[in-house]
N, C-alpha and C positions, 0 to 999 in steps of 0.2 A: 504494500500500500504506500502511495506517495505521501511524503510529509506535507503537512499543511503550511502553505506559504503565508507569512505575516510580515507586516511592516511595523517596526517599533518606533515610538516617538515619545520623548520625555516631556512631561507637562511642566508647568511653572512650579507645581508643588513638589516636583522631584520624582513623582511616580511615573512608571513606564506604561504607556498604553499600547495595546496591540491592535492593529487594523488588518483584518483578513484580506488577503490579496483579491479574492473573488468580489468582495464588497467594493474595493477600490476600482476593480475592472468594470463593475456595473455602473458606478458613478461616472467613470470616464466615458462609457458608452452614452449615458444620458447627456453629458456635457457636449460630446461630439454631435449627437443627434440634434440638440437644441441649436447649436451653432450652425449646422447644415440647414436646418429649417429657416433660420433667420437670413442666411445668405440667399436661399431660394426665394424667400418672400421679397427681399431687397431687389434681386435681379428681376423678379416678376413685375414689381412696381415700376422699375426702370424701363421695361419693355412691354408695358400693358397693351399697347396697340397691336404689336406682333402676336401676343398671346390671344387677344380677342379675335384677330383674323384667323389664327390657327384653330381656335375653338369653333368659330363659325363654319370653317371649312369641314371640320370633323362632323359637326352637327348636320351639315348638308349631306355628307356621305352616308350617315347612319339614319337619316330622317325616314326613308322608306321602312327600315326595320322598326323604328320607334312607332310610326303610324300603324304598322302591321300589328305591333303589340297592343296599341290602343284599340284597334278594330277587333282584335281577338278578345280583349277584356270586355268590350261592349257586347259582342255577340255571345260571349260565354254566359251572360245572365239569362237570356231566354233559352239558350241551348240546354242549360242545366235543368230548367223547368220541363222542357219537352222530352229530354232524355229520361226524366223520372216518370213520364207518362207512357212513352212508347215501349211496348213489349217489356213492361216492368217485371213480370213474373215468369217470363219465358226462359227456358233452358236450352233452346236451340241456338247453336253457334251462329247460324246465318242471320237470324233475327237480331241477335246481340250485336253483330257487326253492322247491321243496317240501322241500329238505333241512333248512333251519332250522325251519320250522313242525313238521315231524315230530319233529325232535330235541327241540324245546320240549315237544311234547305227551307224548312218551315220558318225558322227565325229570320233568314235572309229575305224570304218573300214578304214577311210581315213588315220588316223595316223598309224595304223598297216600296211596298204598297203605301205605307204611311207617307213617305217622301213624295212619291208620284201623286198621291191624293191631295196633299197640301199644295203641290205645284199647280195642279189642274184646278184646284179650288180657289187659290189666292191670286195667281198671276193674271188670269183673264179679268177678274174683278178689279185688280189694281190697275191694269192697263186701261180698262173702261173708265175708272175714276180719274186717271191722269188725262184721258181724252176729254172727259167732261170739263175738267179745269181749263184745258187748253181752248176748248170751244167757247167757254164762258169768257175767257180773256180776249179771244178773237172777236166775239160779238161785242164786248165792251169797247174795244178799239174801233170797230166799225161804226158803232153808235156815236162815239165821240167824234169820229171823222165826218159823219153825216150831219152833225149839229152845227148850227150857225155860231158865229162869234158871240152874239148876244145870248144865245141859249147856253153856250159853254161858260160864260161869265157867271151864270147863276149856279153852276155846279160847284161843289166843294173842290178847291184847288184848281178851278177852271182857269183863273188868270195865269197860273203857273203853266198849265197845259198849253194855253195859247202862246206863251212866250217860248215854248220849245221849238227848235228847228227840226221838224220831223223829216224833211228831205235830207238834211245833213246827217241825222241819226241813222236813217236808212242807208245812206251811202257809206257811212263809217262801218256799219254792221256788215255790209256786203264786202267791203275791202278787207275787213278783219277775217271773214270767212275765207276769202280768196288767199290771203296770206297764210292762214293756218291750215289750209287744205292738205298741204304736204305733211305737216306735223300730225294732223289727224289721221292721214293714211298710214304713216309710220307707226303711230300709236296703235291703230287697229291691227296692223300686221303683228306688232310685238305682243299685243294682248292675245291674239289668236295663237301665236306660237307658245306663249306662256300657258294658255288654257290646254293646248294639246300636250305640253310637257307635264302639266299638272294631272291630266287624265292618265298619262302613262305612269307617273309616280303613284297615283292612287291604285292603279291596277297592280303594280309591283308590291305595294303595301298590302293589298288585299291577298295576294298570293302568300306573302309572309304570314299574314294573319291566319290564313287557311292552314298552313303547315303547323303553326303554333296550336291552333284549336284541336287538330286531329292527332297531335303528338304531345299534348301538354303533360301527360303523366310521365312519358319518357324524358322530356326536357326537364321536368322537375327533379327526377331521380339523378339525371346527369349533372345538373347544376349543383345539387346537394353533394354529390360525390366529389366534384371539383373543389367546392368550397371547403369541405372537411379534409380533403387530401392535401391541398396546397396552402391553406391558411391555418393559423392556430385554432385549436378546437373552439375556444370561446368566441373568436371572431366569426368563424364559420356558423356556429349555432346561432349567434346573435343576428347575422345577416339573413339566415333562413327564417328566423322568428319575425324580423322586420318585413320580409317579403310576404310572409303569410298574413300578417296584419294588414299590409297595404292591399293585398289582393282581396281580402274579405271586405275591407272598407270601401274599395272601389265597386265591388259587386253590390254592396248594400246601398251605395250612393246612386248607382244607375237604376236599381229597382225602385228605390224610394222616390227619386226625382221623377221617374216615369209615372209612377202612381199619382204623385202630387200634381203633375202636369195634366193627366187625364181628369182628375177631380176638378181642377181649376178651369180647364177648358169646357167641361160639361156644365159647371155652374154658370160660367159666363154665357154660354149659348142659351141655357134655360132662362136666365135672367133677361137676356135681350129679347127672347121670344115673348116673355110676359110683358115687358115694357114696350113691345112692338117697335124695336129698333131694327133698321134694315141690316142686311148682311149677317144675320145672327149665326148661321152654320159656319160661314167662312171665317168670321172674326173669332168665334169661339174656338175653332180649330187652330187658327193662327196664334191666339193667346196661349192655348195649351202647348203647342209645339215650341214656341219661344220660351215658355216657362221651364223648359229643360235646362236653360241657362239660369243658375241660381240667382235669387234676389232680384236682379234687374231684367230678367228675360221677359216677364209678363208686361213690363212697361214698354218694351220695344214693340210687342204685338199691339199694345194699347195705342201707341202713337200711329202705327199704320192703320189700325181700325178706325181711329178717330178721324184721320184724313179721308178715308173712304166714305164714312158716314157723313162727313161735312159736305161732300159733293151732292148729297141728297137732301139733308136737312141740318142746318147749323144747330138748331135747338136739340135735335136728337143726338148730335155729336157731343154737346155739353152734358146731356143726360147720361150718355154712355160713359164719359170720363168720370163723372161723379159716381155712377154705379160701380165702375171698375175699381175706383179708389176705395170705396167701402168694401167691396169684395176682397180686395187685396189685404185690407186690414183684418177682416175676418179670417181669411185664409192664412195670413202670416202669424196671427196670434192663436188660432184654434186648430186649423187643419194641419199646417206645415209642422208645428212642433210635435203633433201626435204621429204624423206619418214618418218624418225624418228622425224624430227623437228615438223611436224604436229601431231605427236603422243605423244612424250615425251617432257615435259617442262624442258629440261636439256641441258646446253652447252656441246660442244664436249669435252673440257678439263675435265669436271666433269665426263663424261662417261668413258674416259680413266682411270682417277684416280679410279673411282668406280670399274671398271673391274680388275685393278691391285690389289687393296686392297682385293676385294672379292675373287679373285683367290688365293691370299696368305693365306686367312683365311680358306676357305672351298673348294678350288679346282674348278672343273667345276661347281658344284652347286652354289658356291659363285659367279662365273662369271655370271651365269644366273640370280641370284637374286639381284646382286649388283646394276644394273641399275634402276630397279623399286624402290628399297629401297632408292637409292640416289635421284631419282626424287621426291619421297614422302618427304624426308627431305628438299630438295630444295624448294618444294612448300610450306611446312609449315614455313620454314624460311622466304620465300618471303612474305607470308601472315602476319607473325608477324612483319616483317619490315615495311610493308605498314601500318599496324595498328598503330605501334609505331610512324611513321612519321605523320599520321593523328592526333594522340593525341598531339604530339609536336606542330603541326600547330595550333590546336585548343587552346592549352595553350598560344601560342604567341598572337593569336587574342584576347583572354580574357584578357591577360595582357595589350595589347595595348588599349583596351576599358577602363580599369580601370585608365590608365594614362590619 
């Protein structure tokens, strides 16, 4: 057996203290690690622009995989439900193999049906509303042009309208359109190419999501093996624990938010039918779909709905806004806490803060992902706090026993 290496040092009192070599080695490693981290942070701050560009480049490369993972997480929620229904008690291998493809197909058809239904329900009505507004403006301009100077002077702002050089304004608009036609054409071509590229990226992401959904058990086992084999045991187990909590929170968020959106959209449509407000089915569907975005989604649907109702009746539009504000208060204080409270372990103030921060960082995608991420962090902090409190309580008990 090798002798234990120690370093001896004489103290001021004359006594000799021994420091184990292993302890000195451990302290040296910590000092070197801290110094290395400080150097890396300093160099990173000095080259923050290069690091940001490199990070953006890496994100662009892995974006299809990330989107594929998000698609898989969203589709996994209805797939789990249908998998539990299809051939639940069968022992035939063929039917067991068909369970997941059938669940995937049904889930995909439902999501596509909802998207297509909303498009065909909302877009034509929205185009019609915009056309009504344009026609009203054109009629107003024609009426103003047909009025005499004496009649125009009696109209509010009539003197200002008379002072305008309409021929000059028309000429300036025509010249501006002529000058901008080239830029408009280039913008249109660029937009078309971006759209085609986006469709290709979505297709690739969908393929990734498909592979993840059909091989999720295998991927989970392989990821767990890699984490436990290549990282310290505690780090690997903690990472698996965090991933499990995040997956559960995301599934709960999708299911809870979908249920809440259906409830809000249905209540909105029923209330509009009772109040005899036009576009009830369309606006109710739109409010329900936009409510999938936490906190502010329903207000987006309310703005579009109010604009469309305004083209038919301004009074009805005001009634609709007041009705939806009251419904939002009832839904936010009664329905939403009941639905999401049982799904997400997160206080309401944390949900609002998460949506605000997530929207500022990554727009709509950030809003959608912020709540499950915040819920995961909240759960981990809560677990760590409880563990810390138990350790402190245990230490107090041991200290009291020694006394």
